[in-house]
N, C-alpha and C positions, 0 to 999 in steps of 0.2 A: 820319826821320819816316815812319811807316807809316800809310797810309790804308786802312781797311777799308770796303768798299762792300757794303751788304746789299741784297737783292732788294726790300725795302720802300722802297728810295730813300734810306734814312738812310746816312750815312757818318761815321766817327769817325777822328780823327788821334791817334796815340799814338807815343811815342818807341819805336824798335826795341828798345831795352833792356828794356822792360816787356812785349813781346810774345813769344808762343810760336809758332814757325813750325816745322812738321814736313813733311818731314824737313829736318834741318839737318846738315850735314857740315862739319867743320873740317879743313883740310889745312894743313900747315906745310912751309915750304921747297919750294914748288912752282914748276915752270917753266910759264909760259903761252905758248901758241902761238896766233896769229891766223890764221884761214884765209886763204890767198892772200898771206901775208906771210912772209918768211924771218927776221924778228926774233923772238927768243925772249927773254922777260924772266923774271927769278926774283922771285917774290913771297915775302915772309916768312910771310904767312898768307892763306889764301883760305877765306871762309865761304860755303858754298852754301846758299841758302835756298829750300826748297820746289821744288827741281829747276828753278827758273826764273831765279833771279838769284844773282850772285856779288858779294860785297864783298871787294875785293882790297886788301891792305895791304902796302906796300914798307918794307924795313927803314929807309930814311933818311926816312921821311915818316909822320906820325901820321894823315894823311888817308886816308880809305878811298875807293876808286873802285868804284862800283856798275856791273855789267855784266849785260846780259841774256844768258843762256845760249842758245846755238843748238845744235841737234843733240841728242846724247844725253849727258846729264850723267854717266851711269855711265862714260863714256870719259874722264872727268877722273881723272887718276892721279898719284901721287907718283912722281917719278923719282929714282933713286939719285944 
């Protein structure tokens, strides 16, 4: 669910599937690193929304994990 807040004070809730967020970048078979940790995990798909949030999907789980991007999202790359 996505909540849009307007300067007038109004807010609306809509399913993410009916919203258009730009820029949106879809990455497949991506390795994720967390700063300060030596653990690396492989995600089947990562969707970057508006250079602020990432929805991460793992291969054995249909659930998405939403993470706030820190730093520079342009440094997110697909590894061979």
